[in-house]
Predicted model as a PDB file, atoms N, CA, C, CB and O in Angstrom, pLDDT in the B-factor column:
MODEL        1                                                                  
ATOM      1  N   MET A   1     119.459  75.474 -25.641  1.00 51.00           N  
ATOM      2  CA  MET A   1     118.064  75.650 -26.001  1.00 51.00           C  
ATOM      3  C   MET A   1     117.978  76.052 -27.464  1.00 51.00           C  
ATOM      4  CB  MET A   1     117.384  76.703 -25.098  1.00 51.00           C  
ATOM      5  O   MET A   1     118.648  76.989 -27.898  1.00 51.00           O  
ATOM      6  N   THR A   2     117.170  75.356 -28.206  1.00 51.00           N  
ATOM      7  CA  THR A   2     116.967  75.658 -29.609  1.00 51.00           C  
ATOM      8  C   THR A   2     115.698  76.471 -29.756  1.00 51.00           C  
ATOM      9  CB  THR A   2     116.900  74.371 -30.455  1.00 51.00           C  
ATOM     10  O   THR A   2     114.657  76.120 -29.200  1.00 51.00           O  
ATOM     11  N   VAL A   3     115.787  77.561 -30.509  1.00 54.00           N  
ATOM     12  CA  VAL A   3     114.645  78.442 -30.706  1.00 54.00           C  
ATOM     13  C   VAL A   3     114.178  78.297 -32.145  1.00 54.00           C  
ATOM     14  CB  VAL A   3     115.004  79.925 -30.378  1.00 54.00           C  
ATOM     15  O   VAL A   3     114.973  78.472 -33.068  1.00 54.00           O  
ATOM     16  N   PRO A   4     112.911  77.983 -32.355  1.00 52.00           N  
ATOM     17  CA  PRO A   4     112.399  77.844 -33.718  1.00 52.00           C  
ATOM     18  C   PRO A   4     112.315  79.199 -34.408  1.00 52.00           C  
ATOM     19  CB  PRO A   4     111.022  77.174 -33.708  1.00 52.00           C  
ATOM     20  O   PRO A   4     112.241  80.227 -33.736  1.00 52.00           O  
ATOM     21  N   PRO A   5     112.326  79.218 -35.728  1.00 49.00           N  
ATOM     22  CA  PRO A   5     112.206  80.492 -36.451  1.00 49.00           C  
ATOM     23  C   PRO A   5     110.820  81.093 -36.248  1.00 49.00           C  
ATOM     24  CB  PRO A   5     112.483  80.292 -37.959  1.00 49.00           C  
ATOM     25  O   PRO A   5     109.873  80.375 -35.927  1.00 49.00           O  
ATOM     26  N   PRO A   6     110.697  82.405 -36.434  1.00 50.00           N  
ATOM     27  CA  PRO A   6     109.381  83.043 -36.301  1.00 50.00           C  
ATOM     28  C   PRO A   6     108.399  82.468 -37.310  1.00 50.00           C  
ATOM     29  CB  PRO A   6     109.496  84.567 -36.486  1.00 50.00           C  
ATOM     30  O   PRO A   6     108.798  82.006 -38.379  1.00 50.00           O  
ATOM     31  N   ALA A   7     107.113  82.496 -36.971  1.00 47.00           N  
ATOM     32  CA  ALA A   7     106.077  81.991 -37.857  1.00 47.00           C  
ATOM     33  C   ALA A   7     106.016  82.817 -39.136  1.00 47.00           C  
ATOM     34  CB  ALA A   7     104.718  81.998 -37.152  1.00 47.00           C  
ATOM     35  O   ALA A   7     105.797  82.271 -40.217  1.00 47.00           O  
ATOM     36  N   GLU A   8     106.206  84.130 -39.022  1.00 43.00           N  
ATOM     37  CA  GLU A   8     106.263  85.016 -40.177  1.00 43.00           C  
ATOM     38  C   GLU A   8     107.687  85.514 -40.277  1.00 43.00           C  
ATOM     39  CB  GLU A   8     105.241  86.206 -40.061  1.00 43.00           C  
ATOM     40  O   GLU A   8     108.191  86.135 -39.341  1.00 43.00           O  
ATOM     41  N   ASP A   9     108.331  85.259 -41.369  1.00 36.00           N  
ATOM     42  CA  ASP A   9     109.750  85.549 -41.506  1.00 36.00           C  
ATOM     43  C   ASP A   9     109.999  86.985 -41.949  1.00 36.00           C  
ATOM     44  CB  ASP A   9     110.382  84.590 -42.491  1.00 36.00           C  
ATOM     45  O   ASP A   9     110.551  87.221 -43.024  1.00 36.00           O  
ATOM     46  N   ASP A  10     109.587  87.953 -41.115  1.00 38.00           N  
ATOM     47  CA  ASP A  10     109.875  89.345 -41.439  1.00 38.00           C  
ATOM     48  C   ASP A  10     110.981  89.911 -40.550  1.00 38.00           C  
ATOM     49  CB  ASP A  10     108.611  90.189 -41.302  1.00 38.00           C  
ATOM     50  O   ASP A  10     111.346  91.080 -40.674  1.00 38.00           O  
ATOM     51  N   GLY A  11     111.509  89.084 -39.660  1.00 40.00           N  
ATOM     52  CA  GLY A  11     112.639  89.482 -38.840  1.00 40.00           C  
ATOM     53  C   GLY A  11     112.286  90.313 -37.623  1.00 40.00           C  
ATOM     54  O   GLY A  11     113.166  90.624 -36.820  1.00 40.00           O  
ATOM     55  N   SER A  12     111.004  90.688 -37.460  1.00 40.00           N  
ATOM     56  CA  SER A  12     110.689  91.533 -36.315  1.00 40.00           C  
ATOM     57  C   SER A  12     109.494  91.074 -35.504  1.00 40.00           C  
ATOM     58  CB  SER A  12     110.450  92.911 -36.777  1.00 40.00           C  
ATOM     59  O   SER A  12     109.319  91.519 -34.369  1.00 40.00           O  
ATOM     60  N   SER A  13     108.681  90.210 -36.043  1.00 41.00           N  
ATOM     61  CA  SER A  13     107.492  89.824 -35.297  1.00 41.00           C  
ATOM     62  C   SER A  13     107.700  88.547 -34.528  1.00 41.00           C  
ATOM     63  CB  SER A  13     106.321  89.672 -36.222  1.00 41.00           C  
ATOM     64  O   SER A  13     108.631  87.788 -34.796  1.00 41.00           O  
ATOM     65  N   GLY A  14     106.821  88.312 -33.561  1.00 45.00           N  
ATOM     66  CA  GLY A  14     106.888  87.092 -32.777  1.00 45.00           C  
ATOM     67  C   GLY A  14     106.338  85.930 -33.577  1.00 45.00           C  
ATOM     68  O   GLY A  14     105.689  86.113 -34.607  1.00 45.00           O  
ATOM     69  N   GLY A  15     106.605  84.748 -33.093  1.00 44.00           N  
ATOM     70  CA  GLY A  15     106.102  83.551 -33.741  1.00 44.00           C  
ATOM     71  C   GLY A  15     105.720  82.562 -32.672  1.00 44.00           C  
ATOM     72  O   GLY A  15     105.422  82.951 -31.543  1.00 44.00           O  
ATOM     73  N   SER A  16     105.724  81.309 -33.001  1.00 38.00           N  
ATOM     74  CA  SER A  16     105.426  80.316 -31.990  1.00 38.00           C  
ATOM     75  C   SER A  16     106.701  79.640 -31.557  1.00 38.00           C  
ATOM     76  CB  SER A  16     104.420  79.290 -32.506  1.00 38.00           C  
ATOM     77  O   SER A  16     107.657  79.542 -32.326  1.00 38.00           O  
ATOM     78  N   GLY A  17     106.716  79.177 -30.334  1.00 40.00           N  
ATOM     79  CA  GLY A  17     107.895  78.513 -29.824  1.00 40.00           C  
ATOM     80  C   GLY A  17     107.879  78.531 -28.323  1.00 40.00           C  
ATOM     81  O   GLY A  17     106.842  78.789 -27.710  1.00 40.00           O  
ATOM     82  N   SER A  18     109.021  78.258 -27.718  1.00 39.00           N  
ATOM     83  CA  SER A  18     109.112  78.222 -26.273  1.00 39.00           C  
ATOM     84  C   SER A  18     110.179  79.189 -25.808  1.00 39.00           C  
ATOM     85  CB  SER A  18     109.412  76.804 -25.777  1.00 39.00           C  
ATOM     86  O   SER A  18     111.371  78.948 -25.999  1.00 39.00           O  
ATOM     87  N   GLY A  19     109.754  80.283 -25.199  1.00 43.00           N  
ATOM     88  CA  GLY A  19     110.699  81.274 -24.726  1.00 43.00           C  
ATOM     89  C   GLY A  19     110.647  81.421 -23.219  1.00 43.00           C  
ATOM     90  O   GLY A  19     111.104  82.427 -22.676  1.00 43.00           O  
ATOM     91  N   GLY A  20     110.093  80.424 -22.534  1.00 47.00           N  
ATOM     92  CA  GLY A  20     109.980  80.509 -21.095  1.00 47.00           C  
ATOM     93  C   GLY A  20     108.714  81.212 -20.660  1.00 47.00           C  
ATOM     94  O   GLY A  20     108.461  81.340 -19.462  1.00 47.00           O  
ATOM     95  N   GLY A  21     107.911  81.672 -21.612  1.00 46.00           N  
ATOM     96  CA  GLY A  21     106.664  82.337 -21.305  1.00 46.00           C  
ATOM     97  C   GLY A  21     105.527  81.343 -21.349  1.00 46.00           C  
ATOM     98  O   GLY A  21     105.644  80.234 -20.827  1.00 46.00           O  
ATOM     99  N   GLY A  22     104.449  81.725 -21.956  1.00 48.00           N  
ATOM    100  CA  GLY A  22     103.340  80.811 -22.001  1.00 48.00           C  
ATOM    101  C   GLY A  22     102.583  80.899 -23.303  1.00 48.00           C  
ATOM    102  O   GLY A  22     102.806  81.802 -24.109  1.00 48.00           O  
ATOM    103  N   ALA A  23     101.694  79.961 -23.499  1.00 55.00           N  
ATOM    104  CA  ALA A  23     100.741  79.926 -24.609  1.00 55.00           C  
ATOM    105  C   ALA A  23     101.373  79.920 -25.992  1.00 55.00           C  
ATOM    106  CB  ALA A  23      99.835  81.086 -24.508  1.00 55.00           C  
ATOM    107  O   ALA A  23     100.695  80.262 -26.961  1.00 55.00           O  
ATOM    108  N   GLY A  24     102.649  79.543 -26.129  1.00 88.00           N  
ATOM    109  CA  GLY A  24     103.261  79.400 -27.433  1.00 88.00           C  
ATOM    110  C   GLY A  24     103.660  80.690 -28.114  1.00 88.00           C  
ATOM    111  O   GLY A  24     104.042  80.660 -29.283  1.00 88.00           O  
ATOM    112  N   THR A  25     103.589  81.816 -27.438  1.00 94.00           N  
ATOM    113  CA  THR A  25     104.000  83.086 -28.026  1.00 94.00           C  
ATOM    114  C   THR A  25     105.471  83.308 -27.742  1.00 94.00           C  
ATOM    115  CB  THR A  25     103.151  84.261 -27.478  1.00 94.00           C  
ATOM    116  O   THR A  25     105.916  83.154 -26.604  1.00 94.00           O  
ATOM    117  N   TYR A  26     106.235  83.672 -28.770  1.00 96.00           N  
ATOM    118  CA  TYR A  26     107.674  83.911 -28.613  1.00 96.00           C  
ATOM    119  C   TYR A  26     108.061  85.211 -29.292  1.00 96.00           C  
ATOM    120  CB  TYR A  26     108.497  82.738 -29.193  1.00 96.00           C  
ATOM    121  O   TYR A  26     107.642  85.483 -30.417  1.00 96.00           O  
ATOM    122  N   TYR A  27     108.854  86.006 -28.611  1.00 97.00           N  
ATOM    123  CA  TYR A  27     109.436  87.210 -29.186  1.00 97.00           C  
ATOM    124  C   TYR A  27     110.947  87.095 -29.081  1.00 97.00           C  
ATOM    125  CB  TYR A  27     108.914  88.499 -28.470  1.00 97.00           C  
ATOM    126  O   TYR A  27     111.472  86.745 -28.023  1.00 97.00           O  
ATOM    127  N   ALA A  28     111.643  87.383 -30.157  1.00 97.00           N  
ATOM    128  CA  ALA A  28     113.096  87.287 -30.172  1.00 97.00           C  
ATOM    129  C   ALA A  28     113.741  88.399 -29.361  1.00 97.00           C  
ATOM    130  CB  ALA A  28     113.609  87.322 -31.596  1.00 97.00           C  
ATOM    131  O   ALA A  28     114.799  88.203 -28.764  1.00 97.00           O  
ATOM    132  N   ASN A  29     113.103  89.574 -29.337  1.00 98.00           N  
ATOM    133  CA  ASN A  29     113.681  90.717 -28.625  1.00 98.00           C  
ATOM    134  C   ASN A  29     112.585  91.733 -28.307  1.00 98.00           C  
ATOM    135  CB  ASN A  29     114.812  91.379 -29.465  1.00 98.00           C  
ATOM    136  O   ASN A  29     111.439  91.588 -28.733  1.00 98.00           O  
ATOM    137  N   CYS A  30     112.959  92.755 -27.558  1.00 98.00           N  
ATOM    138  CA  CYS A  30     111.972  93.756 -27.143  1.00 98.00           C  
ATOM    139  C   CYS A  30     111.485  94.616 -28.302  1.00 98.00           C  
ATOM    140  CB  CYS A  30     112.559  94.643 -26.070  1.00 98.00           C  
ATOM    141  O   CYS A  30     110.381  95.157 -28.240  1.00 98.00           O  
ATOM    142  N   THR A  31     112.265  94.750 -29.333  1.00 98.00           N  
ATOM    143  CA  THR A  31     111.797  95.478 -30.515  1.00 98.00           C  
ATOM    144  C   THR A  31     110.584  94.770 -31.099  1.00 98.00           C  
ATOM    145  CB  THR A  31     112.922  95.599 -31.577  1.00 98.00           C  
ATOM    146  O   THR A  31     109.612  95.417 -31.487  1.00 98.00           O  
ATOM    147  N   ALA A  32     110.639  93.443 -31.164  1.00 97.00           N  
ATOM    148  CA  ALA A  32     109.500  92.666 -31.665  1.00 97.00           C  
ATOM    149  C   ALA A  32     108.301  92.789 -30.731  1.00 97.00           C  
ATOM    150  CB  ALA A  32     109.889  91.190 -31.830  1.00 97.00           C  
ATOM    151  O   ALA A  32     107.163  92.881 -31.191  1.00 97.00           O  
ATOM    152  N   VAL A  33     108.549  92.790 -29.426  1.00 98.00           N  
ATOM    153  CA  VAL A  33     107.462  92.934 -28.445  1.00 98.00           C  
ATOM    154  C   VAL A  33     106.778  94.284 -28.635  1.00 98.00           C  
ATOM    155  CB  VAL A  33     108.003  92.797 -26.988  1.00 98.00           C  
ATOM    156  O   VAL A  33     105.551  94.357 -28.692  1.00 98.00           O  
ATOM    157  N   ARG A  34     107.560  95.338 -28.732  1.00 97.00           N  
ATOM    158  CA  ARG A  34     106.994  96.685 -28.887  1.00 97.00           C  
ATOM    159  C   ARG A  34     106.265  96.833 -30.219  1.00 97.00           C  
ATOM    160  CB  ARG A  34     108.097  97.742 -28.779  1.00 97.00           C  
ATOM    161  O   ARG A  34     105.217  97.476 -30.284  1.00 97.00           O  
ATOM    162  N   SER A  35     106.815  96.240 -31.285  1.00 97.00           N  
ATOM    163  CA  SER A  35     106.161  96.300 -32.598  1.00 97.00           C  
ATOM    164  C   SER A  35     104.799  95.625 -32.572  1.00 97.00           C  
ATOM    165  CB  SER A  35     107.042  95.647 -33.662  1.00 97.00           C  
ATOM    166  O   SER A  35     103.879  96.034 -33.281  1.00 97.00           O  
ATOM    167  N   ALA A  36     104.677  94.594 -31.753  1.00 97.00           N  
ATOM    168  CA  ALA A  36     103.408  93.883 -31.622  1.00 97.00           C  
ATOM    169  C   ALA A  36     102.456  94.574 -30.647  1.00 97.00           C  
ATOM    170  CB  ALA A  36     103.658  92.456 -31.168  1.00 97.00           C  
ATOM    171  O   ALA A  36     101.314  94.144 -30.488  1.00 97.00           O  
ATOM    172  N   GLY A  37     102.917  95.638 -29.994  1.00 97.00           N  
ATOM    173  CA  GLY A  37     102.088  96.352 -29.030  1.00 97.00           C  
ATOM    174  C   GLY A  37     101.877  95.579 -27.742  1.00 97.00           C  
ATOM    175  O   GLY A  37     100.866  95.758 -27.062  1.00 97.00           O  
ATOM    176  N   ALA A  38     102.840  94.712 -27.403  1.00 97.00           N  
ATOM    177  CA  ALA A  38     102.671  93.831 -26.253  1.00 97.00           C  
ATOM    178  C   ALA A  38     103.482  94.219 -25.022  1.00 97.00           C  
ATOM    179  CB  ALA A  38     103.030  92.456 -26.644  1.00 97.00           C  
ATOM    180  O   ALA A  38     103.404  93.533 -24.003  1.00 97.00           O  
ATOM    181  N   ALA A  39     104.254  95.296 -25.086  1.00 97.00           N  
ATOM    182  CA  ALA A  39     105.108  95.676 -23.956  1.00 97.00           C  
ATOM    183  C   ALA A  39     104.313  96.478 -22.929  1.00 97.00           C  
ATOM    184  CB  ALA A  39     106.323  96.493 -24.445  1.00 97.00           C  
ATOM    185  O   ALA A  39     103.422  97.240 -23.302  1.00 97.00           O  
ATOM    186  N   PRO A  40     104.614  96.322 -21.671  1.00 98.00           N  
ATOM    187  CA  PRO A  40     105.516  95.334 -21.077  1.00 98.00           C  
ATOM    188  C   PRO A  40     104.813  93.984 -20.921  1.00 98.00           C  
ATOM    189  CB  PRO A  40     106.032  95.828 -19.710  1.00 98.00           C  
ATOM    190  O   PRO A  40     103.585  93.904 -20.926  1.00 98.00           O  
ATOM    191  N   ILE A  41     105.611  92.932 -20.783  1.00 98.00           N  
ATOM    192  CA  ILE A  41     105.083  91.586 -20.571  1.00 98.00           C  
ATOM    193  C   ILE A  41     105.500  91.135 -19.182  1.00 98.00           C  
ATOM    194  CB  ILE A  41     105.591  90.586 -21.668  1.00 98.00           C  
ATOM    195  O   ILE A  41     106.677  91.212 -18.831  1.00 98.00           O  
ATOM    196  N   HIS A  42     104.554  90.669 -18.397  1.00 98.00           N  
ATOM    197  CA  HIS A  42     104.838  90.199 -17.042  1.00 98.00           C  
ATOM    198  C   HIS A  42     105.040  88.685 -17.031  1.00 98.00           C  
ATOM    199  CB  HIS A  42     103.698  90.592 -16.084  1.00 98.00           C  
ATOM    200  O   HIS A  42     104.476  87.968 -17.857  1.00 98.00           O  
ATOM    201  N   ALA A  43     105.845  88.212 -16.095  1.00 97.00           N  
ATOM    202  CA  ALA A  43     106.087  86.775 -15.952  1.00 97.00           C  
ATOM    203  C   ALA A  43     104.755  86.039 -15.869  1.00 97.00           C  
ATOM    204  CB  ALA A  43     106.954  86.480 -14.697  1.00 97.00           C  
ATOM    205  O   ALA A  43     103.863  86.440 -15.122  1.00 97.00           O  
ATOM    206  N   GLY A  44     104.627  84.976 -16.629  1.00 96.00           N  
ATOM    207  CA  GLY A  44     103.399  84.192 -16.656  1.00 96.00           C  
ATOM    208  C   GLY A  44     102.479  84.561 -17.806  1.00 96.00           C  
ATOM    209  O   GLY A  44     101.579  83.792 -18.145  1.00 96.00           O  
ATOM    210  N   GLU A  45     102.687  85.722 -18.412  1.00 97.00           N  
ATOM    211  CA  GLU A  45     101.877  86.128 -19.551  1.00 97.00           C  
ATOM    212  C   GLU A  45     102.462  85.549 -20.836  1.00 97.00           C  
ATOM    213  CB  GLU A  45     101.788  87.666 -19.637  1.00 97.00           C  
ATOM    214  O   GLU A  45     103.666  85.304 -20.913  1.00 97.00           O  
ATOM    215  N   PRO A  46     101.611  85.327 -21.856  1.00 96.00           N  
ATOM    216  CA  PRO A  46     102.113  84.832 -23.134  1.00 96.00           C  
ATOM    217  C   PRO A  46     103.188  85.756 -23.708  1.00 96.00           C  
ATOM    218  CB  PRO A  46     100.963  84.684 -24.131  1.00 96.00           C  
ATOM    219  O   PRO A  46     103.012  86.974 -23.755  1.00 96.00           O  
ATOM    220  N   GLY A  47     104.282  85.172 -24.135  1.00 97.00           N  
ATOM    221  CA  GLY A  47     105.367  85.934 -24.738  1.00 97.00           C  
ATOM    222  C   GLY A  47     106.491  86.294 -23.796  1.00 97.00           C  
ATOM    223  O   GLY A  47     107.574  86.675 -24.241  1.00 97.00           O  
ATOM    224  N   TYR A  48     106.250  86.180 -22.474  1.00 97.00           N  
ATOM    225  CA  TYR A  48     107.315  86.499 -21.519  1.00 97.00           C  
ATOM    226  C   TYR A  48     108.456  85.509 -21.674  1.00 97.00           C  
ATOM    227  CB  TYR A  48     106.782  86.485 -20.067  1.00 97.00           C  
ATOM    228  O   TYR A  48     108.234  84.305 -21.808  1.00 97.00           O  
ATOM    229  N   GLY A  49     109.669  86.021 -21.654  1.00 97.00           N  
ATOM    230  CA  GLY A  49     110.855  85.175 -21.677  1.00 97.00           C  
ATOM    231  C   GLY A  49     111.944  85.824 -20.855  1.00 97.00           C  
ATOM    232  O   GLY A  49     112.075  87.048 -20.858  1.00 97.00           O  
ATOM    233  N   ARG A  50     112.719  85.034 -20.158  1.00 96.00           N  
ATOM    234  CA  ARG A  50     113.793  85.579 -19.317  1.00 96.00           C  
ATOM    235  C   ARG A  50     114.780  86.383 -20.145  1.00 96.00           C  
ATOM    236  CB  ARG A  50     114.527  84.451 -18.582  1.00 96.00           C  
ATOM    237  O   ARG A  50     115.390  87.321 -19.631  1.00 96.00           O  
ATOM    238  N   HIS A  51     114.950  86.037 -21.414  1.00 97.00           N  
ATOM    239  CA  HIS A  51     115.871  86.773 -22.279  1.00 97.00           C  
ATOM    240  C   HIS A  51     115.386  88.199 -22.553  1.00 97.00           C  
ATOM    241  CB  HIS A  51     116.057  86.029 -23.596  1.00 97.00           C  
ATOM    242  O   HIS A  51     116.160  89.036 -23.018  1.00 97.00           O  
ATOM    243  N   LEU A  52     114.123  88.480 -22.271  1.00 98.00           N  
ATOM    244  CA  LEU A  52     113.564  89.822 -22.465  1.00 98.00           C  
ATOM    245  C   LEU A  52     113.561  90.648 -21.180  1.00 98.00           C  
ATOM    246  CB  LEU A  52     112.151  89.719 -23.003  1.00 98.00           C  
ATOM    247  O   LEU A  52     113.309  91.852 -21.215  1.00 98.00           O  
ATOM    248  N   ASP A  53     113.838  90.009 -20.060  1.00 98.00           N  
ATOM    249  CA  ASP A  53     113.771  90.645 -18.739  1.00 98.00           C  
ATOM    250  C   ASP A  53     115.189  90.928 -18.243  1.00 98.00           C  
ATOM    251  CB  ASP A  53     113.000  89.743 -17.719  1.00 98.00           C  
ATOM    252  O   ASP A  53     115.772  90.119 -17.522  1.00 98.00           O  
ATOM    253  N   ARG A  54     115.736  92.074 -18.631  1.00 96.00           N  
ATOM    254  CA  ARG A  54     117.135  92.396 -18.345  1.00 96.00           C  
ATOM    255  C   ARG A  54     117.468  92.461 -16.866  1.00 96.00           C  
ATOM    256  CB  ARG A  54     117.482  93.695 -18.973  1.00 96.00           C  
ATOM    257  O   ARG A  54     118.554  92.044 -16.461  1.00 96.00           O  
ATOM    258  N   ASP A  55     116.554  92.977 -16.048  1.00 97.00           N  
ATOM    259  CA  ASP A  55     116.869  93.121 -14.623  1.00 97.00           C  
ATOM    260  C   ASP A  55     116.289  92.007 -13.768  1.00 97.00           C  
ATOM    261  CB  ASP A  55     116.363  94.444 -14.121  1.00 97.00           C  
ATOM    262  O   ASP A  55     116.467  92.011 -12.550  1.00 97.00           O  
ATOM    263  N   GLY A  56     115.595  91.049 -14.383  1.00 97.00           N  
ATOM    264  CA  GLY A  56     115.106  89.880 -13.665  1.00 97.00           C  
ATOM    265  C   GLY A  56     113.994  90.149 -12.665  1.00 97.00           C  
ATOM    266  O   GLY A  56     113.816  89.389 -11.713  1.00 97.00           O  
ATOM    267  N   ASP A  57     113.233  91.241 -12.877  1.00 98.00           N  
ATOM    268  CA  ASP A  57     112.178  91.581 -11.919  1.00 98.00           C  
ATOM    269  C   ASP A  57     110.806  91.018 -12.289  1.00 98.00           C  
ATOM    270  CB  ASP A  57     112.079  93.071 -11.793  1.00 98.00           C  
ATOM    271  O   ASP A  57     109.820  91.309 -11.613  1.00 98.00           O  
ATOM    272  N   GLY A  58     110.732  90.215 -13.356  1.00 98.00           N  
ATOM    273  CA  GLY A  58     109.469  89.632 -13.759  1.00 98.00           C  
ATOM    274  C   GLY A  58     108.681  90.483 -14.727  1.00 98.00           C  
ATOM    275  O   GLY A  58     107.555  90.132 -15.078  1.00 98.00           O  
ATOM    276  N   VAL A  59     109.251  91.607 -15.174  1.00 98.00           N  
ATOM    277  CA  VAL A  59     108.608  92.467 -16.148  1.00 98.00           C  
ATOM    278  C   VAL A  59     109.578  92.632 -17.322  1.00 98.00           C  
ATOM    279  CB  VAL A  59     108.213  93.857 -15.518  1.00 98.00           C  
ATOM    280  O   VAL A  59     110.668  93.182 -17.163  1.00 98.00           O  
ATOM    281  N   ALA A  60     109.175  92.157 -18.485  1.00 98.00           N  
ATOM    282  CA  ALA A  60     110.032  92.217 -19.666  1.00 98.00           C  
ATOM    283  C   ALA A  60     109.695  93.422 -20.526  1.00 98.00           C  
ATOM    284  CB  ALA A  60     109.902  90.939 -20.485  1.00 98.00           C  
ATOM    285  O   ALA A  60     108.539  93.836 -20.609  1.00 98.00           O  
ATOM    286  N   CYS A  61     110.693  93.967 -21.151  1.00 97.00           N  
ATOM    287  CA  CYS A  61     110.544  95.079 -22.115  1.00 97.00           C  
ATOM    288  C   CYS A  61     109.815  96.270 -21.504  1.00 97.00           C  
ATOM    289  CB  CYS A  61     109.790  94.604 -23.361  1.00 97.00           C  
ATOM    290  O   CYS A  61     108.933  96.863 -22.125  1.00 97.00           O  
ATOM    291  N   GLU A  62     110.201  96.607 -20.275  1.00 95.00           N  
ATOM    292  CA  GLU A  62     109.565  97.720 -19.589  1.00 95.00           C  
ATOM    293  C   GLU A  62     110.131  99.054 -20.000  1.00 95.00           C  
ATOM    294  CB  GLU A  62     109.699  97.558 -18.116  1.00 95.00           C  
ATOM    295  O   GLU A  62     109.691 100.091 -19.503  1.00 95.00           O  
TER     296      GLU A  62                                                      
ENDMDL                                                                          
END                                                                             
């Protein structure tokens, strides 16, 4: 899977792409999710990605 670079190249914010979530929101890691004030993210919500859900319970960056 190829991941596009963030829309804003500051190394911490989300950008657009496909991370298994929805609506084109992508976060590289939970630090970026928390910085955006988006944690926690539930499966099906924009920005959710399996790479952010360590225990696989459908809730990322909890």
